[in-house]
C-alpha positions as CSV (number, residue, x, y, z in Angstrom):
1,M,110.2,106.8,104.1
2,E,106.7,107.9,105.4
3,M,104.8,104.9,106.9
4,M,101.2,103.9,106.5
5,K,99.7,102.9,109.2
6,I,99.0,99.0,107.7
7,G,103.0,99.1,107.7
8,Q,104.1,100.1,104.3
9,P,105.4,103.3,102.9
10,F,104.1,105.8,100.6
11,G,104.7,104.8,97.5
12,G,105.5,101.4,97.5
13,V,103.1,98.4,96.7
14,I,100.2,98.5,99.2
15,Q,98.4,95.6,97.3
16,I,98.8,92.8,94.5
17,A,95.2,92.3,92.5
18,Y,93.9,89.4,90.4
19,T,91.2,88.7,88.1
20,V,88.8,85.9,88.7
21,E,86.0,84.2,87.5
22,D,83.8,83.8,90.5
23,I,85.2,85.7,93.4
24,E,82.9,84.1,96.1
25,Q,84.8,80.2,94.8
26,S,88.4,82.7,94.6
27,M,87.6,83.8,98.5
28,K,87.6,80.4,99.5
29,A,90.2,79.4,97.5
30,F,92.8,82.2,98.8
31,T,91.6,80.7,102.6
32,D,91.9,77.6,102.9
33,Q,95.4,77.5,100.2
34,F,96.7,81.0,102.7
35,G,94.5,81.6,105.2
36,L,93.9,84.9,104.3
37,G,90.8,86.3,105.4
38,P,88.3,88.3,106.9
39,W,87.2,89.2,103.2
40,F,86.1,93.3,103.1
41,V,84.0,93.1,100.2
42,S,82.0,96.5,98.1
43,G,79.9,95.6,95.1
44,P,78.7,94.3,92.7
45,F,78.8,98.1,91.7
46,V,79.2,100.5,88.6
47,P,82.0,102.8,89.1
48,S,80.8,105.9,89.8
49,E,82.9,108.7,88.0
50,G,84.8,105.3,85.8
51,I,86.5,106.6,82.5
52,Y,88.2,103.9,80.8
53,R,90.7,105.5,77.9
54,G,88.8,108.3,77.8
55,Q,85.5,107.3,77.4
56,P,83.2,106.5,80.6
57,T,82.4,102.9,81.4
58,D,79.5,101.1,83.0
59,M,80.5,98.1,83.4
60,T,79.7,95.8,86.7
61,V,82.3,94.6,88.7
62,T,82.6,93.3,92.9
63,L,85.9,94.2,94.9
64,A,86.7,91.9,97.5
65,V,90.5,92.6,100.2
66,A,91.9,90.5,102.5
67,Y,95.3,90.6,104.4
68,S,98.6,88.5,104.2
69,G,100.8,90.2,106.7
70,H,100.8,94.1,106.1
71,M,99.9,93.4,102.9
72,M,96.6,93.9,101.0
73,V,95.3,90.7,98.6
74,E,92.5,92.6,96.1
75,L,90.3,89.9,93.8
76,I,87.8,91.3,90.9
77,Q,85.4,90.0,89.4
78,Q,84.0,91.7,86.5
79,H,80.4,90.3,85.7
80,D,79.8,91.6,82.3
81,D,82.1,91.7,79.2
82,K,82.4,95.6,78.6
83,P,85.9,97.5,77.7
84,S,87.5,97.6,80.8
85,V,90.8,98.0,82.4
86,Y,90.1,93.7,83.6
87,Q,89.2,92.6,80.0
88,E,92.4,93.4,78.6
89,F,93.9,90.7,80.9
90,I,90.8,88.6,80.8
91,R,91.5,88.4,76.8
92,K,95.2,88.2,76.4
93,K,96.1,86.1,79.2
94,G,92.7,84.8,81.1
95,H,92.2,85.7,84.5
96,G,95.1,85.8,86.9
97,F,97.9,88.2,88.1
98,H,96.4,92.2,86.9
99,H,98.1,95.0,89.0
100,W,99.5,96.3,92.3
101,A,98.6,99.6,94.2
102,V,100.8,102.1,95.2
103,G,99.6,105.3,97.9
104,A,99.8,108.2,97.8
105,R,98.6,111.4,99.6
106,D,99.1,113.9,96.4
107,L,97.7,112.2,94.0
108,K,98.0,113.9,91.1
109,A,102.1,114.3,92.2
110,A,102.2,110.3,91.7
111,V,100.1,110.3,88.5
112,Q,102.2,112.7,87.1
113,S,105.5,111.3,88.4
114,Y,103.8,108.0,85.9
115,K,103.5,110.6,83.1
116,N,106.7,111.9,82.7
117,K,108.2,108.1,82.5
118,G,105.4,107.9,79.3
119,Y,103.3,105.8,80.8
120,E,99.3,106.8,80.2
121,V,96.0,106.7,82.6
122,A,94.4,103.4,81.6
123,F,91.1,103.4,84.0
124,S,90.5,106.7,86.8
125,D,86.9,106.5,89.6
126,R,86.5,106.8,92.4
127,S,87.1,103.8,94.9
128,P,84.1,102.6,96.5
129,R,85.7,103.6,99.4
130,G,84.8,107.4,98.3
131,V,88.3,108.1,97.3
132,Q,89.8,109.2,93.6
133,I,92.4,105.8,91.7
134,V,94.5,106.3,88.3
135,Y,95.6,103.3,86.4
136,M,98.0,103.5,85.3
137,D,99.3,101.2,82.2
138,T,103.2,99.5,83.0
139,S,102.6,96.6,81.1
140,R,105.2,97.7,78.4
141,D,107.4,97.8,81.3
142,L,106.0,95.2,84.2
143,P,103.4,92.0,83.7
144,G,100.8,94.6,84.5
145,M,99.9,97.2,85.5
146,I,99.8,100.5,88.6
147,E,96.9,101.4,90.7
148,I,97.9,104.3,92.5
149,I,94.6,105.1,95.5
150,E,94.8,108.3,96.9
151,I,95.4,107.4,100.9
152,T,93.2,110.2,103.2
153,D,92.9,109.8,107.0
154,A,89.8,107.9,106.7
155,L,90.9,105.9,104.2
156,E,94.1,105.0,106.2
157,D,92.4,104.1,109.0
158,I,89.4,101.9,107.1
159,Y,92.8,100.0,105.5
160,Q,93.6,99.8,109.7
161,E,90.9,97.9,110.2
162,M,90.5,95.5,107.8
163,Y,94.1,95.2,109.2
164,E,94.2,95.2,113.0
165,A,91.1,92.7,111.6
166,S,93.4,89.5,110.2
167,L,95.9,89.5,113.1
168,D,94.5,86.8,114.8
169,W,92.2,85.9,112.6
170,D,90.1,83.2,114.0
171,G,88.0,81.8,110.4
172,T,84.3,83.3,112.0
173,D,82.6,85.9,109.7
174,P,84.8,84.9,106.6
175,V,83.2,87.6,104.4
176,R,82.2,91.2,104.9
177,K,80.9,94.1,104.1
178,A,83.8,96.7,103.5
179,R,83.1,100.2,104.4
180,A,82.3,103.0,102.7
181,V,85.7,106.3,103.4
182,P,82.9,109.4,104.3
183,R,82.4,112.4,102.5
């Protein structure tokens, strides 16, 4: 099985994501409780190419990412109540676990593989880090969705930088701006 630079396999879980009411407060809580950090923040932003259930979306979100070992943890705050993959879950069960993410070199093939299993695309976009992402609605069988992230060499380098920043992190500079992938 081919491994990513961060030590996780392609097609395997590389990220666990949660919706939160207050991202600043949640970053602090995750740091205090679990020692996660530093956090790499993107936003607030409107998805540049966001399509939610077949319709363009202009929701506003902020994302924060940190590592726990080789696993990426993502916090997501939606700043409005516009329809979205996040609001779907928030309305049903409140804030909390939302999705797992898997990395794929061939995004189209990975999406088709999930479609072949009967799962629908719930959301797609170009992430703040410049790559395509697709959320598959796996909620009929799993307690969350699966986000497929297009892994490019440039994105893998950024993930590696974030991972390395977490190694022996001493608590300084706990919140940092996330770097985008050059297009």
